[in-house]
N, C-alpha and C positions, 0 to 999 in steps of 0.2 A: 319588606325586602326589596333591594334595588341592585341591579347590575349596572356598573358604571365603567365606562371607558374614557380615559383622559389622554388626549394627544397621542393616540396610539399610532404606531408605525409598524409596517411589516416589510421585511427584506428577504427575498428568496433568490438564491444563486447570484448574489451581487446586484440584483435589480430591486429597486424600491417599488413595491406593489401598491402600497398606499401609505399616507402619512397624515398627521394632524386630524385623526379621526376621534371624535368625542361623541358620546351618547349616553343616555340613561334609559333603562327599561325597568318599570316598576312591577311589583307583584300584580298579577292579573293581566299583564300586557304581553303582546307578541310584537317582535321586530322582524319584519320580512326584508331580507337583504337581497337586492337585485343588482343587475349590472352585466356588462358584456363578459364573455369568457376571458379569463386572465385578469379580471379586475380585483380579485382577492376575496371573493365570497367564501370559498372553502378555507382559505388561509385564515380569515377572521374567525370562523368557527373553531378551527384547530388551535388558534391562539387561546381562545377562551377555554378550550378543553385541555390546555397545557401540552399540546402536541407540537406546536410551532413556537419558536422563541420570539419574544416581544423585543423588537429592535429599539423602540422608544415608547415612552408613556407607561400607563399602568391600567390594570383591570382589577376590579374588586366586586365582591358580592356582599353588599352591606345588609345586615340583618339576617344573614344566614347562620349556619352552625359555626360558632367560633372555634370548635375543635377540629373542623375539617377545612381543607383547602378548597378553593373555587372549583378545580376540576373534580374533586371528590364529591361535590354536590351537584354534578351535572351528568346527564345522560347525553352521550354523543353518538349519533347514528349517521355515519358517513354515506357517501353515494355508493360505496361498495358494501355488499351485505354481510361480509365476514362470517360466512356459514361453512361448516364442514360437510361435504356432500354425503359422506357415509353415515352420518348421525341422523337419527329420526327427528321428526318435529318435536316430540316429547323430550327426547334426550337433549336436544339443543336448548329447549326452554329450561330444563333442569340444570344444565350447565350454567346458563346465564343467571338463573336465580341464585345458585350457590355462589358463583363468582361475585355477584353484586350484593350479596347479603340479603336476598329476598326471602319470602316465606313460601315454601313449597306448596302450601295450601292455595296460593293465589295463581298457580300455573294454569289450572283448568279454566279459571275465569278469564285470564289474560288471552288464552288461545281462543276461547269462545267469542270474546269481543272483537277479535280480528278474523273471525270466520275460519278458524283452523282446527276446531274441535274434532272434526271428522277425519283429520289427516294425521293424527298423533303418531301412528306407527309407520308412516311413510318416510323413507329416506329423503333427505334434502335434495339429493340428485334428481329425484323424480318430480320435484315441484316446478310449477311454472314460474316465470320471472315475477309475476305479481304476488304469487304465494310466498316466494322467497323474501320479497320486500316486506310483506306483512309479518313474516316470522322475525325478520330483523327488527321491525318496529315493536314487536312484542316485548322487547327489553324495557321499553318505557313503562310497562305495567308490572313487571316482575319485581321491581324494587323501587320504592319512592325516591325521587330526586326532585328538588324544586326547580331546577333549570334544565330545559330540554334544548339541545343543540342539534338541529336537523338539517342535513345537507341533501337537497333535492329529495325530500321525503315522499313526494308523489310519483316518482319515477316508476313506471311499469304498472301503476294502479289503474284499474278500470273505474268507471263512475261510482259504482256501489262501494268499492274499497276506499276511494277518495272520500266519500261521504262518511265512512267509518272513521277514517283518520281525522277528518275535520271535527267530528263529534268528540273524539278522544282529546284533541287539542283544546277545544272549547271547554271541556270538563276540567282539564288541567288548569286552564286560566281561571275558571270559576272558583277553583280551590286555592287560588293565590299563587299559582305557579308562574314561571316566566318561560317564554319560548323565543329563541332566535333561530330563524329558518332561512336558509339560502335556497332560492328557487327561481326557475324561469316560468313557473306556472302559477295560476291563481289557486290559492289554498282555501278560499271561502271563509276566512276568519273575519268576523264582524268588526273586531276592534283592533286590527293589526295596523301598525305604523310602518311606513316604508323607510328603508335606508338604501340609498342608491350609491353604489361604488362606481368609480370611473378611474381613468389613468391618474394615479397618485393624488386622488381627491375623493371626497365622499360628501354627500349631503343627506341630512336626516330631517324628517319632518318633526317639528317640536311637539311635545305632548300638549293635548288640549288643556 
């Protein structure tokens, strides 16, 4: 499986954010997108997720499920947690599992891996910022998707929670998954390749 971008361009509000962006990410690889604010990190992830129009170029997930589009084979976790305050932790996980086509039997395991098993009855409104972030990230485990698109995934996470996230990402890569993550912080991934975005340009480190 391989995620490919060819001469990709993004335009937002009449402004060219980036252009001529090409890269490949193989199964088992992570691409870590960095750059200054406004360089297009979030826009790139949203293009891959099918949420932002592609101005030029093309994106493809080669070797994926031919019956599903690229966005249908991706988990997108944005920098906003997209949680309903009145719902409990368990109700939130059940909603995402049902919406994403997951197995309800996996909910308990997913919450346990993110250290949320003791909070299942608590409304989201009472969670700390770090707990809300971990609940948002639980979607990654509630239904299998080969491609993870993560926008600032480590925001609000303490050291222990970041270690859990890194372990989840490493396990996904070991199983042949692909990760594209936009971040300002070190994620601790051993085999990550950088993609540096700048004003209307981008540079990517070639695969070894």
